[in-house]
PyMOL Python script that loads the backbone (N, CA, C, O; Angstrom):
from pymol import cmd

cmd.read_pdbstr("""\
ATOM      1  N   MET A   1      81.707 119.336  51.956  1.00  0.00           N
ATOM      2  CA  MET A   1      81.404 120.045  50.711  1.00  0.00           C
ATOM      3  C   MET A   1      82.490 121.086  50.471  1.00  0.00           C
ATOM      4  O   MET A   1      82.385 122.212  50.956  1.00  0.00           O
ATOM      5  N   ARG A   2      83.501 120.730  49.749  1.00  0.00           N
ATOM      6  CA  ARG A   2      84.567 121.672  49.416  1.00  0.00           C
ATOM      7  C   ARG A   2      84.338 122.157  47.988  1.00  0.00           C
ATOM      8  O   ARG A   2      84.775 121.539  47.017  1.00  0.00           O
ATOM      9  N   GLN A   3      83.646 123.270  47.900  1.00  0.00           N
ATOM     10  CA  GLN A   3      83.342 123.852  46.600  1.00  0.00           C
ATOM     11  C   GLN A   3      83.260 125.363  46.773  1.00  0.00           C
ATOM     12  O   GLN A   3      82.628 125.837  47.717  1.00  0.00           O
ATOM     13  N   PRO A   4      83.886 126.128  45.881  1.00  0.00           N
ATOM     14  CA  PRO A   4      83.800 127.580  45.982  1.00  0.00           C
ATOM     15  C   PRO A   4      82.350 128.050  45.954  1.00  0.00           C
ATOM     16  O   PRO A   4      81.533 127.543  45.185  1.00  0.00           O
ATOM     17  N   ALA A   5      82.050 129.010  46.791  1.00  0.00           N
ATOM     18  CA  ALA A   5      80.686 129.541  46.856  1.00  0.00           C
ATOM     19  C   ALA A   5      80.712 130.990  47.302  1.00  0.00           C
ATOM     20  O   ALA A   5      81.607 131.422  48.028  1.00  0.00           O
ATOM     21  N   VAL A   6      79.710 131.730  46.850  1.00  0.00           N
ATOM     22  CA  VAL A   6      79.441 133.086  47.302  1.00  0.00           C
ATOM     23  C   VAL A   6      78.184 132.984  48.156  1.00  0.00           C
ATOM     24  O   VAL A   6      77.267 132.230  47.828  1.00  0.00           O
ATOM     25  N   TYR A   7      78.141 133.737  49.244  1.00  0.00           N
ATOM     26  CA  TYR A   7      77.001 133.614  50.144  1.00  0.00           C
ATOM     27  C   TYR A   7      76.648 134.963  50.751  1.00  0.00           C
ATOM     28  O   TYR A   7      77.457 135.891  50.767  1.00  0.00           O
ATOM     29  N   ILE A   8      75.414 135.047  51.252  1.00  0.00           N
ATOM     30  CA  ILE A   8      74.963 136.232  51.975  1.00  0.00           C
ATOM     31  C   ILE A   8      74.420 135.774  53.321  1.00  0.00           C
ATOM     32  O   ILE A   8      73.579 134.880  53.408  1.00  0.00           O
ATOM     33  N   MET A   9      74.928 136.415  54.367  1.00  0.00           N
ATOM     34  CA  MET A   9      74.446 136.207  55.725  1.00  0.00           C
ATOM     35  C   MET A   9      73.622 137.434  56.111  1.00  0.00           C
ATOM     36  O   MET A   9      73.886 138.541  55.640  1.00  0.00           O
ATOM     37  N   ALA A  10      72.622 137.230  56.971  1.00  0.00           N
ATOM     38  CA  ALA A  10      71.788 138.341  57.437  1.00  0.00           C
ATOM     39  C   ALA A  10      71.513 138.173  58.921  1.00  0.00           C
ATOM     40  O   ALA A  10      71.651 137.083  59.476  1.00  0.00           O
ATOM     41  N   ASN A  11      71.116 139.284  59.559  1.00  0.00           N
ATOM     42  CA  ASN A  11      70.736 139.187  60.963  1.00  0.00           C
ATOM     43  C   ASN A  11      69.224 139.071  61.139  1.00  0.00           C
ATOM     44  O   ASN A  11      68.749 138.690  62.209  1.00  0.00           O
ATOM     45  N   ALA A  12      68.471 139.400  60.095  1.00  0.00           N
ATOM     46  CA  ALA A  12      67.010 139.312  60.113  1.00  0.00           C
ATOM     47  C   ALA A  12      66.506 139.622  58.705  1.00  0.00           C
ATOM     48  O   ALA A  12      67.265 140.078  57.850  1.00  0.00           O
ATOM     49  N   ARG A  13      65.238 139.373  58.477  1.00  0.00           N
ATOM     50  CA  ARG A  13      64.646 139.708  57.179  1.00  0.00           C
ATOM     51  C   ARG A  13      64.826 141.201  56.918  1.00  0.00           C
ATOM     52  O   ARG A  13      64.491 142.032  57.762  1.00  0.00           O
ATOM     53  N   ASN A  14      65.354 141.530  55.750  1.00  0.00           N
ATOM     54  CA  ASN A  14      65.632 142.913  55.350  1.00  0.00           C
ATOM     55  C   ASN A  14      66.574 143.630  56.310  1.00  0.00           C
ATOM     56  O   ASN A  14      66.576 144.859  56.375  1.00  0.00           O
ATOM     57  N   GLY A  15      67.366 142.878  57.048  1.00  0.00           N
ATOM     58  CA  GLY A  15      68.291 143.462  58.011  1.00  0.00           C
ATOM     59  C   GLY A  15      69.667 143.687  57.420  1.00  0.00           C
ATOM     60  O   GLY A  15      69.822 143.884  56.215  1.00  0.00           O
ATOM     61  N   THR A  16      70.652 143.655  58.283  1.00  0.00           N
ATOM     62  CA  THR A  16      72.042 143.844  57.872  1.00  0.00           C
ATOM     63  C   THR A  16      72.496 142.639  57.069  1.00  0.00           C
ATOM     64  O   THR A  16      72.217 141.498  57.438  1.00  0.00           O
ATOM     65  N   LEU A  17      73.201 142.894  55.961  1.00  0.00           N
ATOM     66  CA  LEU A  17      73.663 141.836  55.063  1.00  0.00           C
ATOM     67  C   LEU A  17      75.185 141.801  55.016  1.00  0.00           C
ATOM     68  O   LEU A  17      75.849 142.833  55.110  1.00  0.00           O
ATOM     69  N   TYR A  18      75.723 140.599  54.869  1.00  0.00           N
ATOM     70  CA  TYR A  18      77.157 140.398  54.686  1.00  0.00           C
ATOM     71  C   TYR A  18      77.345 139.449  53.517  1.00  0.00           C
ATOM     72  O   TYR A  18      76.751 138.371  53.489  1.00  0.00           O
ATOM     73  N   THR A  19      78.164 139.838  52.556  1.00  0.00           N
ATOM     74  CA  THR A  19      78.470 138.994  51.404  1.00  0.00           C
ATOM     75  C   THR A  19      79.885 138.455  51.559  1.00  0.00           C
ATOM     76  O   THR A  19      80.811 139.200  51.878  1.00  0.00           O
ATOM     77  N   GLY A  20      80.044 137.152  51.330  1.00  0.00           N
ATOM     78  CA  GLY A  20      81.355 136.538  51.467  1.00  0.00           C
ATOM     79  C   GLY A  20      81.595 135.480  50.412  1.00  0.00           C
ATOM     80  O   GLY A  20      80.706 135.141  49.632  1.00  0.00           O
ATOM     81  N   VAL A  21      82.825 134.958  50.404  1.00  0.00           N
ATOM     82  CA  VAL A  21      83.214 133.885  49.490  1.00  0.00           C
ATOM     83  C   VAL A  21      84.009 132.866  50.295  1.00  0.00           C
ATOM     84  O   VAL A  21      84.749 133.234  51.208  1.00  0.00           O
ATOM     85  N   THR A  22      83.863 131.602  49.966  1.00  0.00           N
ATOM     86  CA  THR A  22      84.540 130.543  50.699  1.00  0.00           C
ATOM     87  C   THR A  22      84.702 129.313  49.817  1.00  0.00           C
ATOM     88  O   THR A  22      84.037 129.175  48.791  1.00  0.00           O
ATOM     89  N   SER A  23      85.587 128.432  50.229  1.00  0.00           N
ATOM     90  CA  SER A  23      85.724 127.147  49.532  1.00  0.00           C
ATOM     91  C   SER A  23      84.997 126.040  50.289  1.00  0.00           C
ATOM     92  O   SER A  23      84.924 124.906  49.816  1.00  0.00           O
ATOM     93  N   ASN A  24      84.456 126.369  51.467  1.00  0.00           N
ATOM     94  CA  ASN A  24      83.757 125.374  52.286  1.00  0.00           C
ATOM     95  C   ASN A  24      82.576 126.060  52.971  1.00  0.00           C
ATOM     96  O   ASN A  24      82.700 126.530  54.102  1.00  0.00           O
ATOM     97  N   LEU A  25      81.447 126.116  52.297  1.00  0.00           N
ATOM     98  CA  LEU A  25      80.295 126.864  52.780  1.00  0.00           C
ATOM     99  C   LEU A  25      79.737 126.340  54.108  1.00  0.00           C
ATOM    100  O   LEU A  25      79.457 127.152  54.990  1.00  0.00           O
ATOM    101  N   PRO A  26      79.563 125.038  54.294  1.00  0.00           N
ATOM    102  CA  PRO A  26      79.036 124.588  55.592  1.00  0.00           C
ATOM    103  C   PRO A  26      79.916 125.025  56.772  1.00  0.00           C
ATOM    104  O   PRO A  26      79.409 125.471  57.801  1.00  0.00           O
ATOM    105  N   ARG A  27      81.217 124.894  56.612  1.00  0.00           N
ATOM    106  CA  ARG A  27      82.127 125.303  57.690  1.00  0.00           C
ATOM    107  C   ARG A  27      82.043 126.799  57.946  1.00  0.00           C
ATOM    108  O   ARG A  27      81.942 127.233  59.093  1.00  0.00           O
ATOM    109  N   ARG A  28      82.085 127.588  56.877  1.00  0.00           N
ATOM    110  CA  ARG A  28      82.076 129.044  57.034  1.00  0.00           C
ATOM    111  C   ARG A  28      80.754 129.533  57.625  1.00  0.00           C
ATOM    112  O   ARG A  28      80.752 130.407  58.492  1.00  0.00           O
ATOM    113  N   ALA A  29      79.639 128.982  57.170  1.00  0.00           N
ATOM    114  CA  ALA A  29      78.344 129.384  57.730  1.00  0.00           C
ATOM    115  C   ALA A  29      78.284 129.031  59.217  1.00  0.00           C
ATOM    116  O   ALA A  29      77.769 129.813  60.015  1.00  0.00           O
ATOM    117  N   TYR A  30      78.800 127.876  59.590  1.00  0.00           N
ATOM    118  CA  TYR A  30      78.849 127.474  60.996  1.00  0.00           C
ATOM    119  C   TYR A  30      79.678 128.472  61.810  1.00  0.00           C
ATOM    120  O   TYR A  30      79.280 128.861  62.909  1.00  0.00           O
ATOM    121  N   GLU A  31      80.809 128.877  61.279  1.00  0.00           N
ATOM    122  CA  GLU A  31      81.664 129.845  61.983  1.00  0.00           C
ATOM    123  C   GLU A  31      80.931 131.168  62.214  1.00  0.00           C
ATOM    124  O   GLU A  31      81.044 131.760  63.287  1.00  0.00           O
ATOM    125  N   HIS A  32      80.189 131.625  61.221  1.00  0.00           N
ATOM    126  CA  HIS A  32      79.402 132.856  61.383  1.00  0.00           C
ATOM    127  C   HIS A  32      78.313 132.650  62.442  1.00  0.00           C
ATOM    128  O   HIS A  32      78.126 133.500  63.312  1.00  0.00           O
ATOM    129  N   ARG A  33      77.609 131.541  62.369  1.00  0.00           N
ATOM    130  CA  ARG A  33      76.503 131.257  63.304  1.00  0.00           C
ATOM    131  C   ARG A  33      76.976 131.207  64.747  1.00  0.00           C
ATOM    132  O   ARG A  33      76.279 131.657  65.657  1.00  0.00           O
ATOM    133  N   GLU A  34      78.151 130.663  64.947  1.00  0.00           N
ATOM    134  CA  GLU A  34      78.680 130.492  66.305  1.00  0.00           C
ATOM    135  C   GLU A  34      79.496 131.693  66.783  1.00  0.00           C
ATOM    136  O   GLU A  34      80.029 131.679  67.893  1.00  0.00           O
ATOM    137  N   GLY A  35      79.593 132.729  65.951  1.00  0.00           N
ATOM    138  CA  GLY A  35      80.332 133.925  66.331  1.00  0.00           C
ATOM    139  C   GLY A  35      81.837 133.748  66.315  1.00  0.00           C
ATOM    140  O   GLY A  35      82.565 134.501  66.962  1.00  0.00           O
ATOM    141  N   ARG A  36      82.302 132.753  65.577  1.00  0.00           N
ATOM    142  CA  ARG A  36      83.743 132.496  65.521  1.00  0.00           C
ATOM    143  C   ARG A  36      84.457 133.372  64.503  1.00  0.00           C
ATOM    144  O   ARG A  36      85.686 133.367  64.438  1.00  0.00           O
ATOM    145  N   MET A  37      83.717 134.110  63.724  1.00  0.00           N
ATOM    146  CA  MET A  37      84.295 135.024  62.739  1.00  0.00           C
ATOM    147  C   MET A  37      84.242 136.428  63.329  1.00  0.00           C
ATOM    148  O   MET A  37      83.210 137.096  63.262  1.00  0.00           O
ATOM    149  N   ALA A  38      85.347 136.872  63.903  1.00  0.00           N
ATOM    150  CA  ALA A  38      85.399 138.212  64.478  1.00  0.00           C
ATOM    151  C   ALA A  38      85.215 139.247  63.377  1.00  0.00           C
ATOM    152  O   ALA A  38      85.622 139.035  62.235  1.00  0.00           O
ATOM    153  N   GLY A  39      84.611 140.346  63.725  1.00  0.00           N
ATOM    154  CA  GLY A  39      84.443 141.423  62.760  1.00  0.00           C
ATOM    155  C   GLY A  39      82.984 141.739  62.495  1.00  0.00           C
ATOM    156  O   GLY A  39      82.144 141.686  63.393  1.00  0.00           O
ATOM    157  N   PHE A  40      82.704 142.066  61.253  1.00  0.00           N
ATOM    158  CA  PHE A  40      81.396 142.586  60.860  1.00  0.00           C
ATOM    159  C   PHE A  40      80.245 141.668  61.245  1.00  0.00           C
ATOM    160  O   PHE A  40      79.283 142.117  61.869  1.00  0.00           O
ATOM    161  N   THR A  41      80.326 140.397  60.888  1.00  0.00           N
ATOM    162  CA  THR A  41      79.186 139.502  61.137  1.00  0.00           C
ATOM    163  C   THR A  41      78.942 139.293  62.623  1.00  0.00           C
ATOM    164  O   THR A  41      77.792 139.189  63.050  1.00  0.00           O
ATOM    165  N   ALA A  42      79.990 139.230  63.407  1.00  0.00           N
ATOM    166  CA  ALA A  42      79.814 139.088  64.854  1.00  0.00           C
ATOM    167  C   ALA A  42      79.239 140.374  65.447  1.00  0.00           C
ATOM    168  O   ALA A  42      78.346 140.323  66.293  1.00  0.00           O
ATOM    169  N   ARG A  43      79.740 141.510  65.010  1.00  0.00           N
ATOM    170  CA  ARG A  43      79.277 142.800  65.531  1.00  0.00           C
ATOM    171  C   ARG A  43      77.797 143.025  65.241  1.00  0.00           C
ATOM    172  O   ARG A  43      77.070 143.545  66.087  1.00  0.00           O
ATOM    173  N   TYR A  44      77.346 142.634  64.042  1.00  0.00           N
ATOM    174  CA  TYR A  44      75.964 142.894  63.646  1.00  0.00           C
ATOM    175  C   TYR A  44      75.055 141.669  63.752  1.00  0.00           C
ATOM    176  O   TYR A  44      73.886 141.736  63.372  1.00  0.00           O
ATOM    177  N   GLY A  45      75.566 140.578  64.252  1.00  0.00           N
ATOM    178  CA  GLY A  45      74.742 139.384  64.478  1.00  0.00           C
ATOM    179  C   GLY A  45      74.245 138.723  63.207  1.00  0.00           C
ATOM    180  O   GLY A  45      73.140 138.181  63.190  1.00  0.00           O
ATOM    181  N   CYS A  46      75.029 138.754  62.150  1.00  0.00           N
ATOM    182  CA  CYS A  46      74.642 138.125  60.880  1.00  0.00           C
ATOM    183  C   CYS A  46      74.889 136.618  60.981  1.00  0.00           C
ATOM    184  O   CYS A  46      75.987 136.139  60.698  1.00  0.00           O
ATOM    185  N   LYS A  47      73.859 135.883  61.384  1.00  0.00           N
ATOM    186  CA  LYS A  47      73.994 134.450  61.627  1.00  0.00           C
ATOM    187  C   LYS A  47      73.120 133.593  60.720  1.00  0.00           C
ATOM    188  O   LYS A  47      73.184 132.365  60.779  1.00  0.00           O
ATOM    189  N   LEU A  48      72.310 134.223  59.889  1.00  0.00           N
ATOM    190  CA  LEU A  48      71.414 133.481  59.004  1.00  0.00           C
ATOM    191  C   LEU A  48      71.997 133.399  57.592  1.00  0.00           C
ATOM    192  O   LEU A  48      72.264 134.426  56.968  1.00  0.00           O
ATOM    193  N   LEU A  49      72.191 132.201  57.100  1.00  0.00           N
ATOM    194  CA  LEU A  49      72.607 132.004  55.710  1.00  0.00           C
ATOM    195  C   LEU A  49      71.345 132.100  54.869  1.00  0.00           C
ATOM    196  O   LEU A  49      70.510 131.195  54.894  1.00  0.00           O
ATOM    197  N   VAL A  50      71.200 133.193  54.124  1.00  0.00           N
ATOM    198  CA  VAL A  50      69.948 133.426  53.396  1.00  0.00           C
ATOM    199  C   VAL A  50      70.070 133.251  51.883  1.00  0.00           C
ATOM    200  O   VAL A  50      69.058 133.213  51.183  1.00  0.00           O
ATOM    201  N   TRP A  51      71.308 133.143  51.369  1.00  0.00           N
ATOM    202  CA  TRP A  51      71.497 132.999  49.916  1.00  0.00           C
ATOM    203  C   TRP A  51      72.897 132.474  49.661  1.00  0.00           C
ATOM    204  O   TRP A  51      73.839 132.796  50.386  1.00  0.00           O
ATOM    205  N   TYR A  52      73.022 131.650  48.607  1.00  0.00           N
ATOM    206  CA  TYR A  52      74.357 131.235  48.164  1.00  0.00           C
ATOM    207  C   TYR A  52      74.300 130.726  46.729  1.00  0.00           C
ATOM    208  O   TYR A  52      73.251 130.318  46.231  1.00  0.00           O
ATOM    209  N   GLU A  53      75.459 130.763  46.084  1.00  0.00           N
ATOM    210  CA  GLU A  53      75.661 130.199  44.748  1.00  0.00           C
ATOM    211  C   GLU A  53      76.982 129.453  44.760  1.00  0.00           C
ATOM    212  O   GLU A  53      77.976 129.961  45.279  1.00  0.00           O
ATOM    213  N   ALA A  54      77.005 128.263  44.197  1.00  0.00           N
ATOM    214  CA  ALA A  54      78.229 127.466  44.092  1.00  0.00           C
ATOM    215  C   ALA A  54      78.883 127.708  42.731  1.00  0.00           C
ATOM    216  O   ALA A  54      78.201 127.981  41.743  1.00  0.00           O
ATOM    217  N   TYR A  55      80.213 127.605  42.694  1.00  0.00           N
ATOM    218  CA  TYR A  55      80.983 127.829  41.468  1.00  0.00           C
ATOM    219  C   TYR A  55      82.007 126.732  41.267  1.00  0.00           C
ATOM    220  O   TYR A  55      82.383 126.034  42.209  1.00  0.00           O
ATOM    221  N   GLU A  56      82.450 126.589  40.047  1.00  0.00           N
ATOM    222  CA  GLU A  56      83.465 125.587  39.712  1.00  0.00           C
ATOM    223  C   GLU A  56      84.848 125.990  40.202  1.00  0.00           C
ATOM    224  O   GLU A  56      85.624 125.147  40.653  1.00  0.00           O
ATOM    225  N   THR A  57      85.155 127.287  40.112  1.00  0.00           N
ATOM    226  CA  THR A  57      86.484 127.745  40.509  1.00  0.00           C
ATOM    227  C   THR A  57      86.374 128.908  41.497  1.00  0.00           C
ATOM    228  O   THR A  57      85.380 129.634  41.521  1.00  0.00           O
ATOM    229  N   MET A  58      87.409 129.061  42.302  1.00  0.00           N
ATOM    230  CA  MET A  58      87.450 130.171  43.259  1.00  0.00           C
ATOM    231  C   MET A  58      87.541 131.507  42.530  1.00  0.00           C
ATOM    232  O   MET A  58      87.018 132.513  43.009  1.00  0.00           O
ATOM    233  N   ILE A  59      88.193 131.522  41.390  1.00  0.00           N
ATOM    234  CA  ILE A  59      88.286 132.760  40.604  1.00  0.00           C
ATOM    235  C   ILE A  59      86.900 133.242  40.207  1.00  0.00           C
ATOM    236  O   ILE A  59      86.602 134.432  40.313  1.00  0.00           O
ATOM    237  N   ASP A  60      86.047 132.323  39.748  1.00  0.00           N
ATOM    238  CA  ASP A  60      84.673 132.685  39.381  1.00  0.00           C
ATOM    239  C   ASP A  60      83.889 133.164  40.597  1.00  0.00           C
ATOM    240  O   ASP A  60      83.132 134.130  40.507  1.00  0.00           O
ATOM    241  N   ALA A  61      84.065 132.494  41.731  1.00  0.00           N
ATOM    242  CA  ALA A  61      83.348 132.871  42.951  1.00  0.00           C
ATOM    243  C   ALA A  61      83.772 134.261  43.422  1.00  0.00           C
ATOM    244  O   ALA A  61      82.930 135.065  43.822  1.00  0.00           O
ATOM    245  N   ILE A  62      85.056 134.541  43.375  1.00  0.00           N
ATOM    246  CA  ILE A  62      85.550 135.853  43.796  1.00  0.00           C
ATOM    247  C   ILE A  62      85.024 136.950  42.876  1.00  0.00           C
ATOM    248  O   ILE A  62      84.637 138.020  43.345  1.00  0.00           O
ATOM    249  N   ALA A  63      85.008 136.694  41.582  1.00  0.00           N
ATOM    250  CA  ALA A  63      84.479 137.678  40.633  1.00  0.00           C
ATOM    251  C   ALA A  63      83.007 137.971  40.916  1.00  0.00           C
ATOM    252  O   ALA A  63      82.577 139.124  40.873  1.00  0.00           O
ATOM    253  N   ARG A  64      82.249 136.933  41.202  1.00  0.00           N
ATOM    254  CA  ARG A  64      80.824 137.119  41.510  1.00  0.00           C
ATOM    255  C   ARG A  64      80.639 137.866  42.831  1.00  0.00           C
ATOM    256  O   ARG A  64      79.764 138.726  42.936  1.00  0.00           O
ATOM    257  N   GLU A  65      81.443 137.551  43.825  1.00  0.00           N
ATOM    258  CA  GLU A  65      81.347 138.262  45.102  1.00  0.00           C
ATOM    259  C   GLU A  65      81.593 139.756  44.900  1.00  0.00           C
ATOM    260  O   GLU A  65      80.861 140.585  45.440  1.00  0.00           O
ATOM    261  N   LYS A  66      82.612 140.098  44.131  1.00  0.00           N
ATOM    262  CA  LYS A  66      82.922 141.506  43.877  1.00  0.00           C
ATOM    263  C   LYS A  66      81.767 142.189  43.145  1.00  0.00           C
ATOM    264  O   LYS A  66      81.441 143.342  43.427  1.00  0.00           O
ATOM    265  N   GLN A  67      81.150 141.471  42.204  1.00  0.00           N
ATOM    266  CA  GLN A  67      80.007 142.016  41.473  1.00  0.00           C
ATOM    267  C   GLN A  67      78.850 142.302  42.430  1.00  0.00           C
ATOM    268  O   GLN A  67      78.227 143.362  42.361  1.00  0.00           O
ATOM    269  N   ILE A  68      78.570 141.361  43.310  1.00  0.00           N
ATOM    270  CA  ILE A  68      77.467 141.530  44.261  1.00  0.00           C
ATOM    271  C   ILE A  68      77.764 142.666  45.235  1.00  0.00           C
ATOM    272  O   ILE A  68      76.901 143.503  45.496  1.00  0.00           O
ATOM    273  N   GLU A  69      78.977 142.695  45.770  1.00  0.00           N
ATOM    274  CA  GLU A  69      79.340 143.737  46.728  1.00  0.00           C
ATOM    275  C   GLU A  69      79.283 145.130  46.112  1.00  0.00           C
ATOM    276  O   GLU A  69      78.962 146.099  46.801  1.00  0.00           O
ATOM    277  N   ALA A  70      79.588 145.236  44.836  1.00  0.00           N
ATOM    278  CA  ALA A  70      79.574 146.535  44.166  1.00  0.00           C
ATOM    279  C   ALA A  70      78.159 146.990  43.835  1.00  0.00           C
ATOM    280  O   ALA A  70      77.937 148.167  43.554  1.00  0.00           O
ATOM    281  N   GLY A  71      77.208 146.074  43.865  1.00  0.00           N
ATOM    282  CA  GLY A  71      75.835 146.397  43.499  1.00  0.00           C
ATOM    283  C   GLY A  71      75.068 147.051  44.633  1.00  0.00           C
ATOM    284  O   GLY A  71      75.517 147.094  45.778  1.00  0.00           O
ATOM    285  N   ALA A  72      73.929 147.544  44.286  1.00  0.00           N
ATOM    286  CA  ALA A  72      73.059 148.197  45.260  1.00  0.00           C
ATOM    287  C   ALA A  72      72.455 147.174  46.223  1.00  0.00           C
ATOM    288  O   ALA A  72      72.325 145.996  45.891  1.00  0.00           O
ATOM    289  N   ARG A  73      72.096 147.630  47.394  1.00  0.00           N
ATOM    290  CA  ARG A  73      71.446 146.775  48.384  1.00  0.00           C
ATOM    291  C   ARG A  73      70.184 146.138  47.801  1.00  0.00           C
ATOM    292  O   ARG A  73      69.895 144.972  48.072  1.00  0.00           O
ATOM    293  N   SER A  74      69.443 146.889  47.011  1.00  0.00           N
ATOM    294  CA  SER A  74      68.202 146.364  46.429  1.00  0.00           C
ATOM    295  C   SER A  74      68.469 145.139  45.552  1.00  0.00           C
ATOM    296  O   SER A  74      67.635 144.235  45.496  1.00  0.00           O
ATOM    297  N   ARG A  75      69.599 145.091  44.876  1.00  0.00           N
ATOM    298  CA  ARG A  75      69.940 143.919  44.059  1.00  0.00           C
ATOM    299  C   ARG A  75      70.221 142.709  44.932  1.00  0.00           C
ATOM    300  O   ARG A  75      69.854 141.589  44.576  1.00  0.00           O
ATOM    301  N   LYS A  76      70.872 142.923  46.078  1.00  0.00           N
ATOM    302  CA  LYS A  76      71.113 141.828  47.018  1.00  0.00           C
ATOM    303  C   LYS A  76      69.785 141.302  47.568  1.00  0.00           C
ATOM    304  O   LYS A  76      69.580 140.092  47.671  1.00  0.00           O
ATOM    305  N   LEU A  77      68.898 142.218  47.916  1.00  0.00           N
ATOM    306  CA  LEU A  77      67.586 141.803  48.415  1.00  0.00           C
ATOM    307  C   LEU A  77      66.825 141.010  47.354  1.00  0.00           C
ATOM    308  O   LEU A  77      66.147 140.034  47.676  1.00  0.00           O
ATOM    309  N   ASN A  78      66.936 141.422  46.103  1.00  0.00           N
ATOM    310  CA  ASN A  78      66.280 140.691  45.009  1.00  0.00           C
ATOM    311  C   ASN A  78      66.858 139.294  44.848  1.00  0.00           C
ATOM    312  O   ASN A  78      66.112 138.345  44.604  1.00  0.00           O
ATOM    313  N   LEU A  79      68.175 139.148  44.979  1.00  0.00           N
ATOM    314  CA  LEU A  79      68.792 137.819  44.912  1.00  0.00           C
ATOM    315  C   LEU A  79      68.226 136.911  45.998  1.00  0.00           C
ATOM    316  O   LEU A  79      67.860 135.765  45.739  1.00  0.00           O
ATOM    317  N   ILE A  80      68.161 137.440  47.211  1.00  0.00           N
ATOM    318  CA  ILE A  80      67.649 136.654  48.333  1.00  0.00           C
ATOM    319  C   ILE A  80      66.192 136.288  48.110  1.00  0.00           C
ATOM    320  O   ILE A  80      65.814 135.127  48.268  1.00  0.00           O
ATOM    321  N   GLU A  81      65.374 137.261  47.747  1.00  0.00           N
ATOM    322  CA  GLU A  81      63.937 137.027  47.552  1.00  0.00           C
ATOM    323  C   GLU A  81      63.672 136.011  46.443  1.00  0.00           C
ATOM    324  O   GLU A  81      62.718 135.237  46.535  1.00  0.00           O
ATOM    325  N   ALA A  82      64.497 136.000  45.402  1.00  0.00           N
ATOM    326  CA  ALA A  82      64.290 135.063  44.290  1.00  0.00           C
ATOM    327  C   ALA A  82      64.562 133.618  44.729  1.00  0.00           C
ATOM    328  O   ALA A  82      63.837 132.707  44.331  1.00  0.00           O
ATOM    329  N   LEU A  83      65.587 133.407  45.532  1.00  0.00           N
ATOM    330  CA  LEU A  83      65.950 132.059  45.977  1.00  0.00           C
ATOM    331  C   LEU A  83      65.234 131.657  47.252  1.00  0.00           C
ATOM    332  O   LEU A  83      64.889 130.489  47.436  1.00  0.00           O
ATOM    333  N   ASN A  84      65.011 132.623  48.134  1.00  0.00           N
ATOM    334  CA  ASN A  84      64.581 132.327  49.491  1.00  0.00           C
ATOM    335  C   ASN A  84      63.574 133.387  49.962  1.00  0.00           C
ATOM    336  O   ASN A  84      63.894 134.180  50.848  1.00  0.00           O
ATOM    337  N   PRO A  85      62.377 133.415  49.392  1.00  0.00           N
ATOM    338  CA  PRO A  85      61.423 134.482  49.711  1.00  0.00           C
ATOM    339  C   PRO A  85      61.017 134.540  51.186  1.00  0.00           C
ATOM    340  O   PRO A  85      60.599 135.594  51.665  1.00  0.00           O
ATOM    341  N   GLY A  86      61.131 133.440  51.900  1.00  0.00           N
ATOM    342  CA  GLY A  86      60.799 133.437  53.315  1.00  0.00           C
ATOM    343  C   GLY A  86      61.952 133.803  54.224  1.00  0.00           C
ATOM    344  O   GLY A  86      61.793 133.843  55.444  1.00  0.00           O
ATOM    345  N   TRP A  87      63.110 134.069  53.645  1.00  0.00           N
ATOM    346  CA  TRP A  87      64.322 134.390  54.388  1.00  0.00           C
ATOM    347  C   TRP A  87      64.639 133.296  55.411  1.00  0.00           C
ATOM    348  O   TRP A  87      65.090 133.570  56.524  1.00  0.00           O
ATOM    349  N   ARG A  88      64.394 132.074  55.008  1.00  0.00           N
ATOM    350  CA  ARG A  88      64.680 130.909  55.848  1.00  0.00           C
ATOM    351  C   ARG A  88      66.185 130.746  55.970  1.00  0.00           C
ATOM    352  O   ARG A  88      66.918 131.033  55.024  1.00  0.00           O
ATOM    353  N   ASP A  89      66.657 130.288  57.126  1.00  0.00           N
ATOM    354  CA  ASP A  89      68.073 130.005  57.310  1.00  0.00           C
ATOM    355  C   ASP A  89      68.393 128.734  56.512  1.00  0.00           C
ATOM    356  O   ASP A  89      67.837 127.672  56.793  1.00  0.00           O
ATOM    357  N   LEU A  90      69.276 128.837  55.530  1.00  0.00           N
ATOM    358  CA  LEU A  90      69.605 127.724  54.645  1.00  0.00           C
ATOM    359  C   LEU A  90      70.682 126.806  55.221  1.00  0.00           C
ATOM    360  O   LEU A  90      70.971 125.759  54.642  1.00  0.00           O
ATOM    361  N   TYR A  91      71.273 127.182  56.342  1.00  0.00           N
ATOM    362  CA  TYR A  91      72.342 126.379  56.922  1.00  0.00           C
ATOM    363  C   TYR A  91      71.923 124.928  57.204  1.00  0.00           C
ATOM    364  O   TYR A  91      72.685 124.016  56.881  1.00  0.00           O
ATOM    365  N   PRO A  92      70.749 124.678  57.791  1.00  0.00           N
ATOM    366  CA  PRO A  92      70.371 123.278  58.060  1.00  0.00           C
ATOM    367  C   PRO A  92      70.343 122.409  56.802  1.00  0.00           C
ATOM    368  O   PRO A  92      70.540 121.198  56.895  1.00  0.00           O
ATOM    369  N   ASP A  93      70.107 122.991  55.649  1.00  0.00           N
ATOM    370  CA  ASP A  93      70.113 122.227  54.396  1.00  0.00           C
ATOM    371  C   ASP A  93      71.523 121.738  54.060  1.00  0.00           C
ATOM    372  O   ASP A  93      71.680 120.726  53.377  1.00  0.00           O
ATOM    373  N   LEU A  94      72.547 122.450  54.535  1.00  0.00           N
ATOM    374  CA  LEU A  94      73.937 122.101  54.233  1.00  0.00           C
ATOM    375  C   LEU A  94      74.533 121.124  55.252  1.00  0.00           C
ATOM    376  O   LEU A  94      75.357 120.274  54.917  1.00  0.00           O
ATOM    377  N   ALA A  95      74.097 121.271  56.484  1.00  0.00           N
ATOM    378  CA  ALA A  95      74.692 120.487  57.592  1.00  0.00           C
ATOM    379  C   ALA A  95      74.234 119.038  57.580  1.00  0.00           C
ATOM    380  O   ALA A  95      74.641 118.256  58.439  1.00  0.00           O
TER     381      ALA A  95
END
""", "prot")
cmd.dss("prot")
cmd.show_as("cartoon", "prot")
cmd.util.cbc("prot")
cmd.orient("prot")
């Protein structure tokens, strides 16, 4: 699945959140889950893919990521709750 996407990883329900952008969501989510992405997600254990949106172009995905990152935490939580109220790990749906 090579398609631009914006995604949110979490370490637990209402826990630490990480927002990212990628052109290959299954690969990137796998890297986060396995701790292959050094930095924030590895340090805070953000291994659950709890939200994502696919886009036609990387430019659109990057613009959306910046919008989400600039927003309040409550808006991120609302995005997750609207798509995934149980905070289920969405990675198995992609793999």
